[in-house]
C-alpha positions in Angstrom: -0.4 -16.2 17.2 2.3 -15.9 14.6 4.5 -12.9 14.3 3.9 -10.4 11.3 6.5 -10.7 8.7 8.0 -7.5 7.5 8.7 -7.9 3.8 11.3 -5.6 1.7 9.6 -3.3 -0.8 11.1 -0.6 -3.4 8.9 2.3 -3.2 9.9 3.1 -6.8 8.4 -0.2 -8.1 5.0 0.0 -6.0 3.2 2.0 -8.8 0.0 -0.1 -9.9 0.8 -2.8 -7.5 -2.2 -4.9 -6.0 -2.8 -5.3 -2.3 -5.4 -7.0 -0.1 -6.4 -5.6 3.4 -5.8 -8.3 6.0 -8.9 -6.9 7.9 -11.4 -5.1 5.2 -13.7 -2.4 6.3 -16.7 -1.2 4.5 -16.2 -4.1 1.6 -13.1 -2.5 0.9 -10.6 -5.4 0.5 -8.5 -4.9 -2.7 -6.5 -2.1 -3.4 -4.2 -0.7 -6.2 -1.3 1.8 -5.8 -2.4 4.6 -8.1 0.4 7.0 -7.4 3.8 7.2 -5.7 4.0 10.5 -4.1 7.6 12.0 -4.8 8.9 14.6 -2.4 9.1 18.4 -3.5 12.9 18.0 -3.4 14.2 15.3 -5.7 17.0 14.4 -3.2 14.6 13.4 -0.5 13.4 9.8 -0.2 9.6 8.8 -1.2 7.6 8.4 1.8 3.9 8.2 0.7 1.8 6.4 -1.9 -1.9 6.5 -2.9 -4.0 3.6 -2.7 -7.5 3.4 -4.3 -10.2 0.8 -3.3 -11.1 -1.2 -6.3 -14.8 -1.6 -4.9 -15.6 1.9 -4.0 -12.8 3.9 -6.0 -12.0 5.9 -2.7 -8.4 6.8 -2.4 -6.1 6.8 0.7 -2.7 8.2 1.2 -0.4 6.3 3.5 3.4 6.0 4.3 4.7 3.2 1.9 6.3 1.5 4.8 3.1 0.3 6.2 2.7 -2.0 3.2 5.5 -4.1 4.7 3.4 -5.1 7.6 1.9 -8.5 6.7 -0.6 -8.2 9.5 -2.2 -5.1 7.7 -1.5 -5.7 4.1 -1.1 -8.9 1.8 0.8 -8.5 -1.4 -1.5 -9.2 -4.6 -5.3 -9.9 -4.6 -6.2 -12.8 -2.2 
């Protein structure tokens, strides 16, 4: 089985980016980043983003670094 590839991402450029779940659940396959959650203190790094499922419009918050794991997330809608 091939090893997952980790990609490099800039959290400041993730807003409105499109993602595909590698293993969809509840018909939720395609997602869009609707918010990059900035920390309360501006000198702290960005840690979280909010994804919205295109099908159900449910929102999920997750650490943006999880998007670098190609075994879980694919960049773009596929």
